[in-house]
C-alpha positions in Angstrom: 141.2 178.5 62.7 137.6 178.1 61.7 135.0 180.3 63.3 132.5 177.4 63.0 132.6 173.9 61.6 131.8 173.8 57.9 130.6 170.7 56.1 132.3 169.6 52.9 135.6 171.6 53.1 138.9 171.6 54.9 138.6 173.0 58.4 141.4 174.2 60.7 140.3 173.2 64.2 142.0 173.0 67.7 142.5 169.8 69.6 140.0 170.0 72.5 140.2 166.7 74.3 141.2 163.1 73.9 138.6 160.3 74.4 138.3 156.6 73.8 136.8 156.9 70.3 139.2 159.6 69.2 140.1 163.3 69.5 137.5 166.1 69.7 138.3 169.1 67.7 136.9 172.6 68.4 136.1 175.6 66.3 136.2 179.2 67.7 132.4 179.1 68.5 133.2 176.0 70.8 131.4 173.6 68.5 133.2 170.2 68.5 133.6 167.3 66.1 135.1 163.9 66.5 138.3 162.8 64.7 138.3 159.0 65.0 141.3 157.1 66.2 142.2 155.9 62.7 143.3 159.5 61.7 145.2 160.5 64.9 148.9 161.4 64.6 151.5 161.7 67.3 151.8 165.5 66.8 148.1 166.1 67.7 148.3 167.5 71.2 145.8 169.4 73.3 145.7 173.0 71.9 147.4 172.1 68.6 145.7 173.0 65.3 144.7 170.3 62.8 143.5 170.5 59.2 140.6 168.1 58.6 137.8 167.5 56.1 134.3 167.4 57.5 131.5 165.1 56.3 128.7 163.1 57.9 128.8 159.5 59.0 126.2 156.8 58.4 124.1 158.3 61.3 124.3 161.8 59.8 126.6 163.0 62.5 129.4 165.4 61.6 132.8 163.6 61.6 136.3 164.7 60.7 139.0 163.0 58.7 142.6 163.8 57.6 141.8 162.2 54.3 141.3 164.5 51.3 138.4 163.5 49.1 138.6 163.5 45.3 136.3 166.6 45.3 135.1 168.9 48.1 131.8 170.8 48.3 131.2 172.8 45.1 134.0 171.0 43.2 133.8 168.6 40.3 135.4 165.2 39.7 135.1 162.1 37.6 133.9 159.5 40.2 133.4 155.7 39.9 130.0 154.2 40.6 130.3 151.5 43.3 126.7 150.6 44.1 123.2 151.1 42.8 120.0 151.5 44.9 116.4 152.3 44.0 116.8 155.9 45.2 120.1 156.6 43.4 123.7 155.5 43.0 126.8 155.6 45.2 130.2 156.8 44.0 133.6 156.5 45.5 134.8 160.0 46.6 137.9 158.8 48.5 136.3 158.6 51.9 135.1 155.7 54.1 131.5 156.7 53.2 130.5 156.7 49.6 128.6 159.6 48.1 125.0 159.4 47.0 123.9 160.6 43.6 120.1 160.8 44.0 118.1 159.5 41.1 116.6 162.9 40.5 120.1 164.4 40.2 121.1 161.9 37.4 121.0 162.6 33.7 122.4 159.3 32.3 122.3 155.6 32.9 124.3 154.3 35.9 125.9 151.0 36.5 128.7 149.7 38.8 132.1 150.5 37.3 130.9 153.5 35.3 132.7 156.8 35.8 130.6 160.0 36.0 131.6 163.7 36.0 129.8 165.1 39.1 129.6 168.2 41.3 129.7 167.7 45.1 126.9 169.8 46.7 125.2 170.1 50.1 121.6 168.9 50.0 119.5 171.7 51.5 116.9 169.4 53.0 119.2 166.8 54.7 122.4 168.9 55.2 124.4 166.0 53.8 126.9 166.0 51.0 125.6 164.5 47.8 126.7 164.5 44.1 124.8 165.8 41.1 125.1 165.3 37.4 122.9 168.3 36.8 125.6 170.9 37.3 125.5 173.3 34.3 123.3 175.6 36.4 126.3 176.2 38.7 128.7 177.2 36.0 129.5 180.9 36.1 129.1 183.3 33.2 131.0 186.0 35.0 134.1 186.0 32.8 135.1 189.6 32.9 138.5 188.8 34.6 139.5 186.3 32.0 141.7 187.0 29.0 142.6 185.2 25.8 145.6 182.8 26.2 145.1 182.5 29.9 146.2 179.1 31.1 143.4 177.0 32.6 142.7 173.6 34.2 139.9 171.7 32.5 137.8 168.7 33.3 136.2 167.1 30.2 132.6 166.3 31.0 130.8 165.5 27.6 131.5 164.6 24.0 129.5 166.3 21.3 129.6 166.2 17.4 131.6 169.5 17.6 134.0 168.6 20.3 134.3 168.2 24.1 132.5 170.2 26.7 134.8 171.1 29.6 134.6 172.6 33.1 137.2 175.4 33.3 139.0 176.2 36.5 136.1 174.6 38.5 134.0 177.6 37.5 133.2 178.1 33.8 131.7 176.2 30.9 133.9 175.7 27.9 134.4 173.8 24.7 137.4 172.3 22.8 136.5 171.7 19.2 137.7 168.6 17.4 139.8 170.7 15.1 141.8 171.9 18.1 142.6 168.3 19.4 145.7 166.4 18.3 145.9 163.9 21.2 143.7 161.3 22.8 141.1 162.9 25.0 138.2 161.3 26.9 135.4 162.3 29.3 136.8 162.5 32.8 140.3 163.7 31.7 141.9 166.6 33.6 144.2 168.7 31.4 145.9 172.0 31.0 144.4 174.2 28.3 144.4 177.8 27.1 141.5 180.2 26.5 141.2 180.8 22.7 137.9 182.8 22.6 135.6 184.4 25.2 132.1 184.2 23.8 129.2 186.6 24.3 127.1 183.9 25.9 129.6 183.6 28.8 131.2 180.4 27.5 134.8 179.7 26.6 136.5 178.2 23.6 139.8 176.5 24.5 142.8 175.0 22.9 145.2 172.4 24.3 148.1 174.4 22.7 149.0 177.9 23.7 147.6 180.3 21.2 150.3 181.5 18.7 152.9 179.1 20.1 154.4 176.7 17.7 155.8 174.3 20.3 158.4 173.4 17.7 161.0 172.0 20.1 158.3 169.9 21.8 157.2 168.5 18.4 160.8 167.8 17.5 161.4 165.9 20.7 158.2 164.0 20.3 159.1 162.7 16.8 162.6 161.7 17.9 161.2 159.9 20.9 158.6 158.0 18.8 161.4 157.0 16.4 163.5 155.7 19.3 160.5 153.7 20.5 160.1 152.1 17.1 163.7 151.0 16.6 164.7 154.2 14.9 162.3 153.9 11.9 158.7 154.6 11.2 156.5 154.6 8.1 155.6 158.3 8.0 156.5 161.0 5.5 155.2 164.4 4.4 152.5 162.6 2.5 151.1 160.7 5.5 147.4 161.0 6.4 146.6 163.8 8.8 144.5 161.5 11.0 147.4 159.0 11.2 149.8 161.7 12.2 147.3 162.9 14.9 146.9 159.4 16.3 150.6 158.6 16.5 152.3 162.0 17.1 149.4 164.0 18.7 150.0 167.0 16.4 148.5 168.5 13.2 149.9 167.6 9.8 151.2 171.2 9.4 153.1 171.0 12.7 154.4 167.5 11.8 155.7 168.7 8.4 157.4 171.7 10.0 159.1 169.6 12.6 160.1 167.1 9.9 161.8 169.8 7.8 163.7 171.1 10.8 164.9 167.7 11.9 166.0 166.8 8.4 167.9 170.1 8.1 169.6 169.4 11.4 170.5 166.0 10.0 168.9 164.3 13.0 166.6 162.2 10.8 166.7 160.9 7.2 163.6 160.9 4.9 163.1 158.0 2.5 160.3 157.4 0.0 158.0 155.6 2.6 159.6 156.2 6.0 161.7 158.3 8.2 164.6 157.1 10.3 167.1 158.3 12.8 170.4 159.5 11.3 
């Protein structure tokens, strides 16, 4: 149970009393917050504990909800722009109230329907939750507990000539170079990756494949599946272009050729002059 009610995160609070607009929930310091009727469940009885997210309503009053937002305070997400105002833009965060991205917290052009990678923060002046596109200052360089080949969750936030910049485990700044990418990837994607290099500047280089792992069985299955999806035949051979292989099979030419050799030796596929086919 929470000592006090905290904005922007999940709170565990006790049901204090039932009223016409909803249930009042209480923290250990006896501060209370309203959980509106729309979120009340039959198991919410006086004295029971309830997990709720705390945000502010249109009148800046604290309010509780059982909904979980796409991102909580100090987290990142790719959010859709739903409205534009002179002072900023509003994004859908999965709550009844949209989240403001103040114009001084934006770094790119906003229009309705655009998707932006943002960090949810508490505005120090207004004590409201807002979103910011200026988040690199929050990314930690304290990487002493990380090791090469550690698995990580990444959020892609920017494309550069070298590759894609990513947020690693909601904490660190990282990069996946184009030479490490053999599948479709876009800004806003959330993926599993592996730490390839820990740099002196506190940033991380990552790979979508586990370092040193051939993933041969996965590649074999991928080729067989794509053949099945194409009536058992497709115009690819050892001589096929690396970019075409990457686009269709999401793997490097080296990995493709290795898998091809294995599948041919196992007599699962047949190689002809201009195509491969299921045996």
